[in-house]
C-alpha positions as CSV (number, residue, x, y, z in Angstrom):
1,M,6.0,-1.8,-30.3
2,H,4.1,0.8,-29.0
3,K,3.8,-0.9,-25.6
4,E,7.4,-1.4,-25.7
5,T,8.3,2.5,-26.2
6,F,5.5,2.9,-23.4
7,V,7.8,1.0,-20.8
8,Q,11.1,2.6,-21.8
9,Y,9.0,5.9,-20.9
10,L,8.0,5.4,-18.0
11,K,11.5,3.5,-17.0
12,Y,13.1,6.0,-18.0
13,E,11.3,9.4,-18.2
14,K,9.4,8.8,-15.5
15,R,11.3,6.9,-13.3
16,A,8.6,4.4,-12.5
17,S,10.1,1.6,-10.0
18,E,10.7,-2.2,-10.9
19,H,7.2,-3.3,-9.2
20,T,5.3,-0.3,-11.1
21,L,7.1,-1.4,-14.2
22,L,6.2,-5.0,-13.9
23,A,2.5,-4.0,-13.0
24,Y,1.9,-2.0,-16.0
25,E,3.5,-4.9,-18.3
26,T,0.9,-7.2,-16.8
27,D,-1.6,-5.4,-17.0
28,L,-1.3,-5.0,-20.8
29,N,-0.2,-8.1,-21.8
30,Q,-3.9,-10.0,-20.1
31,F,-5.5,-6.9,-22.2
32,S,-3.2,-8.2,-25.0
33,D,-4.9,-11.9,-23.8
34,F,-8.0,-10.7,-24.2
35,L,-8.1,-9.0,-27.6
36,K,-6.4,-11.9,-29.5
37,Q,-8.9,-14.2,-27.7
38,T,-12.2,-11.6,-27.5
39,Y,-11.4,-9.9,-31.0
40,D,-8.4,-11.4,-32.9
41,L,-6.8,-8.4,-32.8
42,T,-3.3,-8.1,-32.2
43,S,-2.5,-4.9,-31.7
44,I,-3.5,-3.1,-28.2
45,S,-3.7,0.1,-29.6
46,K,-6.2,-0.7,-32.3
47,A,-8.8,-1.3,-29.2
48,D,-12.4,1.0,-28.7
49,A,-13.8,2.0,-25.8
50,S,-16.5,-0.8,-26.5
51,Q,-13.6,-3.6,-26.1
52,I,-12.0,-2.0,-23.2
53,R,-15.7,-2.2,-21.4
54,A,-16.3,-6.0,-22.6
55,W,-12.7,-6.2,-21.1
56,T,-14.0,-4.3,-17.7
57,V,-17.0,-7.4,-17.4
58,H,-14.4,-10.0,-18.0
59,L,-12.9,-8.8,-15.1
60,L,-15.7,-8.5,-13.3
61,T,-17.1,-12.3,-14.2
62,Q,-13.7,-13.0,-12.7
63,D,-14.6,-12.2,-9.2
64,I,-11.7,-9.7,-9.5
65,S,-12.0,-6.5,-6.9
66,T,-12.7,-3.1,-8.3
67,N,-9.8,-1.5,-6.8
68,T,-7.9,-4.2,-8.7
69,I,-10.0,-3.5,-12.1
70,H,-9.0,0.7,-11.7
71,R,-5.8,-0.1,-11.5
72,K,-5.8,-1.8,-14.7
73,L,-7.6,0.9,-16.4
74,A,-5.6,3.5,-14.8
75,T,-3.0,1.4,-16.3
76,L,-4.8,1.6,-19.8
77,K,-5.4,5.4,-19.6
78,S,-1.7,6.0,-18.6
79,Y,-1.3,3.9,-21.9
80,F,-3.7,5.6,-24.5
81,K,-2.6,9.3,-23.0
82,F,1.2,8.3,-24.0
83,L,-0.1,7.3,-27.2
84,R,-2.6,10.0,-28.2
85,Y,0.1,12.5,-26.9
86,R,2.9,11.2,-29.3
87,E,-0.1,11.4,-31.7
88,L,0.7,7.3,-32.7
89,I,-3.4,7.2,-32.3
90,K,-6.0,9.9,-33.3
91,R,-8.8,9.1,-30.5
92,D,-8.5,8.2,-26.8
93,P,-11.4,5.3,-26.4
94,M,-10.3,5.4,-22.3
95,Q,-12.6,9.3,-22.4
96,K,-15.5,7.2,-23.3
97,V,-15.0,4.1,-20.3
98,I,-16.1,4.8,-16.8
99,A,-14.9,2.6,-14.8
100,P,-17.1,0.7,-12.0
101,K,-18.2,2.3,-8.9
102,K,-15.5,1.1,-6.1
103,G,-16.4,0.6,-2.9
104,K,-15.4,1.4,0.2
105,R,-12.1,-0.5,1.8
106,L,-10.5,0.4,4.9
107,P,-7.2,-0.1,4.5
108,T,-5.9,-3.2,7.1
109,F,-3.6,-2.4,10.4
110,I,-2.2,-4.2,13.3
111,H,-3.4,-2.8,16.8
112,E,-0.6,-1.1,18.7
113,N,-0.2,-3.9,21.2
114,H,0.5,-6.4,18.7
115,L,3.1,-4.9,17.8
116,H,4.6,-4.2,21.2
117,Q,4.4,-7.7,21.4
118,L,6.3,-8.4,18.5
119,F,8.9,-6.1,19.4
120,D,9.2,-6.3,23.2
121,E,8.3,-10.5,23.3
122,V,9.8,-12.4,20.1
123,D,12.8,-13.5,19.8
124,F,14.9,-12.4,16.5
125,G,18.1,-13.6,17.4
126,T,21.7,-11.8,18.4
127,G,23.6,-12.9,14.6
128,F,23.3,-10.8,11.6
129,K,19.9,-12.7,10.0
130,G,17.5,-11.9,13.4
131,Q,18.7,-8.4,13.4
132,R,18.2,-7.7,9.9
133,N,14.8,-8.8,10.0
134,R,14.0,-7.0,13.4
135,L,15.1,-4.0,11.7
136,V,13.1,-4.6,8.3
137,L,9.9,-4.3,10.5
138,E,10.8,-1.7,12.5
139,I,12.2,0.9,9.6
140,L,8.6,-0.4,7.8
141,Y,6.5,0.5,10.7
142,C,8.6,3.5,12.6
143,T,9.0,5.5,9.2
144,G,6.4,4.0,6.7
145,M,8.5,3.6,3.6
146,R,7.3,1.0,1.7
147,R,8.6,-1.8,0.7
148,S,10.7,-0.9,-2.6
149,E,12.0,2.3,-0.4
150,I,13.3,0.6,2.1
151,I,15.0,-2.0,-0.3
152,D,16.6,1.2,-2.2
153,L,17.8,2.7,1.3
154,K,21.4,3.2,1.5
155,L,23.9,3.8,3.8
156,E,24.5,7.7,2.6
157,N,20.4,8.3,3.1
158,I,20.9,8.3,7.0
159,D,21.5,11.3,8.6
160,Y,22.1,10.2,12.1
161,A,23.3,14.5,13.2
162,S,19.2,15.4,11.7
163,R,18.1,11.9,12.6
164,V,16.7,11.4,9.2
165,F,16.1,9.1,6.6
166,K,16.4,10.4,2.8
167,V,13.4,8.8,1.2
168,A,13.6,8.3,-2.8
169,G,9.9,7.5,-2.8
170,K,7.9,7.3,-6.1
171,G,9.1,9.3,-9.5
172,G,12.1,9.9,-7.9
173,K,10.9,12.4,-5.0
174,Q,12.9,12.4,-2.3
175,R,11.5,13.5,1.0
176,L,13.0,13.0,5.2
177,V,11.6,11.3,7.4
178,P,12.9,11.5,11.6
179,F,13.4,8.2,13.4
180,T,13.9,7.7,17.0
181,A,16.5,7.2,18.7
182,F,15.6,3.7,19.9
183,L,15.6,3.0,15.9
184,E,19.0,4.7,15.8
185,R,20.7,2.3,18.6
186,N,19.4,-1.0,16.3
187,I,20.9,0.1,13.4
188,E,24.4,0.8,15.0
189,A,23.8,-2.4,16.5
190,Y,22.9,-4.8,13.4
191,L,26.2,-2.3,11.1
192,P,28.2,-4.1,13.1
193,L,27.4,-7.9,12.7
194,R,26.7,-6.7,8.6
195,A,30.3,-5.7,8.1
196,E,31.5,-9.0,10.1
197,A,28.9,-11.5,7.7
198,F,30.0,-9.5,4.7
199,P,33.7,-7.9,5.3
200,S,34.3,-7.7,1.4
201,V,31.1,-6.6,0.4
202,T,30.5,-3.2,-1.7
203,I,27.0,-3.2,-1.9
204,N,26.1,0.2,-0.1
205,N,22.4,-1.0,0.5
206,L,21.8,-0.6,4.5
207,L,20.0,-4.2,4.7
208,L,20.9,-7.3,2.7
209,T,20.3,-11.0,2.1
210,D,21.8,-13.5,3.3
211,R,24.3,-13.7,0.6
212,G,24.9,-9.9,0.9
213,K,23.0,-8.9,-2.2
214,P,20.4,-6.2,-1.8
215,L,16.9,-7.3,-0.5
216,Y,14.3,-8.5,-3.4
217,P,10.5,-8.0,-2.6
218,K,9.5,-11.4,-2.0
219,L,12.0,-11.9,0.9
220,V,11.1,-8.8,2.6
221,Y,7.4,-10.2,1.9
222,N,8.3,-13.2,3.5
223,I,9.9,-11.6,7.0
224,V,7.2,-9.5,7.5
225,H,4.6,-12.3,6.9
226,R,6.7,-15.0,9.4
227,Y,6.7,-12.6,12.3
228,L,3.5,-11.0,12.2
229,S,1.8,-14.3,12.1
230,L,3.3,-15.2,15.2
231,V,1.1,-12.1,16.7
232,T,-1.8,-11.4,14.7
233,T,-4.8,-12.9,12.7
234,V,-5.3,-10.9,10.4
235,E,-5.7,-11.9,7.2
236,Q,-3.4,-9.1,5.4
237,R,0.4,-9.6,7.0
238,S,2.5,-7.8,4.2
239,P,4.9,-4.8,4.6
240,H,2.2,-2.5,3.6
241,V,0.0,-3.5,6.6
242,L,2.8,-2.1,8.3
243,R,2.5,1.4,6.2
244,H,-1.3,1.2,7.1
245,S,-0.2,0.6,10.6
246,F,2.0,3.7,10.5
247,A,-0.3,6.4,9.6
248,T,-3.0,4.9,11.5
249,H,-1.9,5.0,14.5
250,L,-0.1,8.2,14.1
251,S,-3.7,9.8,13.2
252,D,-5.2,7.8,16.0
253,N,-2.3,9.8,18.2
254,G,-3.3,13.3,16.8
255,A,-1.0,13.7,14.1
256,E,-2.1,16.6,11.5
257,L,-3.5,15.0,8.5
258,N,-0.6,16.6,6.2
259,A,2.1,15.3,8.5
260,V,1.1,12.3,7.8
261,K,0.9,12.6,4.2
262,E,4.2,14.8,4.0
263,L,5.7,11.5,5.7
264,L,4.1,9.0,3.9
265,G,5.3,10.7,0.6
266,H,1.5,11.5,-0.9
267,S,1.3,13.4,-3.4
268,S,-2.5,14.1,-2.8
269,L,-4.4,14.8,0.9
270,A,-7.0,12.9,-0.7
271,A,-4.8,9.6,-0.1
272,T,-4.0,10.5,3.3
273,Q,-7.9,11.1,4.2
274,I,-8.2,7.0,4.8
275,Y,-6.3,6.6,7.5
276,T,-8.8,8.9,10.0
277,H,-10.8,5.7,9.7
278,N,-10.0,4.3,13.0
279,T,-10.1,7.4,15.1
280,I,-14.2,7.6,13.5
281,E,-14.6,4.4,14.5
282,K,-13.5,5.0,18.0
283,L,-16.0,7.8,18.1
284,K,-18.3,6.0,17.3
285,K,-17.8,3.5,19.7
286,A,-17.6,5.9,22.8
287,Y,-21.1,7.2,21.3
288,K,-22.9,3.7,21.6
289,Q,-21.7,3.2,24.9
290,A,-22.2,6.4,26.4
291,H,-25.3,8.0,24.7
292,P,-28.9,6.7,26.1
293,K,-29.9,6.5,22.9
294,A,-27.7,4.4,21.1
295,E,-28.2,1.2,20.1
296,R,-27.8,-1.2,23.1
297,K,-28.9,-4.3,24.2
298,E,-31.2,-3.1,27.0
299,S,-32.8,-0.7,24.7
300,Y,-36.2,0.9,25.2
301,P,-38.8,-1.3,24.1
302,P,-40.7,-0.8,20.7
303,I,-43.5,1.9,20.4
304,V,-46.3,0.4,19.5
305,A,-49.4,2.8,17.9
306,K,-52.6,2.2,19.3
307,K,-55.6,1.5,17.5
308,D,-58.7,3.8,16.5
309,D,-61.4,3.2,19.2
310,E,-63.6,2.3,15.8
311,D,-61.0,-0.8,15.4
312,S,-60.9,-2.2,18.9
313,Q,-65.0,-2.3,19.0
314,S,-64.7,-4.1,16.0
C-alpha cells in the first residue's frame, strides 16, 4: 500500500519520468523480494537498518557495482523519507545505514575523430528512417540531451529565431540549449520527409518511429548502439555516452564548468566536475612526454647505495 502511494507521489508531485519511476519500482520490488525470502517480512515499511545492511551485503555478493547499489539505497532513502514525512513510520532506518564506498569511475566518451567519421562518412540514407536516425545521433551529441528529453522534444520546442531547444528536464525543469546552423539545416531537411511519411499524423513530437508514433527508449538505444558500433569499439555505446561525449568535448575545448552544468541541466556543479577528467589526463600525458624526470623507457638507472667500508671488507 505504502509503495503504491510513494510511486504516485513521485509521478504526480515530483513529476518523475517513466524511466525514473520504473527504476524506483524495480528497486523497491527487489528489496521486497529479499525481505520475504530472508526474513519472511511482507512490508517494506517495517524493515529495519540491519535488514537494509543485509540487503546491501547480498547485492555486493552478486557482483553488483557500488554505483548501482548507491542508486538502490537512494531509492530506499527517498521511500523512507516519504513515509517519515507522512508520519507513516516513527523512525527512518536509513539514518543508520552507510552505503559502501564508491570507487571513482570516469565517464565513457567517444573521441572527436570517431564522431567526425560517423557524421561525415557513414551513409544514413536519404529516406525518412535514415534521416531520423542521423538526427537522433546529432541532437544527442550536439546538445547533450538525455534519452527521455529527446523522446519528449516537441516541434513547438524549437525556437528557430534564437536557435535554441526548449528542453523539459528532470522534475519538469526547463532549460534552453542552443543548436548550430548545421543542425538547423538537417532538421529542416528532415521535416518534409516526416510530413511525407506521415501526412495525417497529429503527434507533435519531432522524432517519430517508423509507424509515426513517439520514439521509445529501446529504439533510441538501438539506433545509437548500431551506428556507434560502426566507428568505435568502446564497450558502452548508449545515448548517455553521447551526453558524456558532449560534456567532455566542451570541457576539453575550454568551456567553463558552470556553462556545461547549465547545458546539461545538472542541479549541482559536483555532478559536472567529472567531465574535467580528460583535460587532466591530457596534462598528465604532456607531462610524461616532456618532463625529463617523468617516467620513460630511457629513465635514469636506479641509484644503488654504497656499502660501508667495513661491509665491503668482510
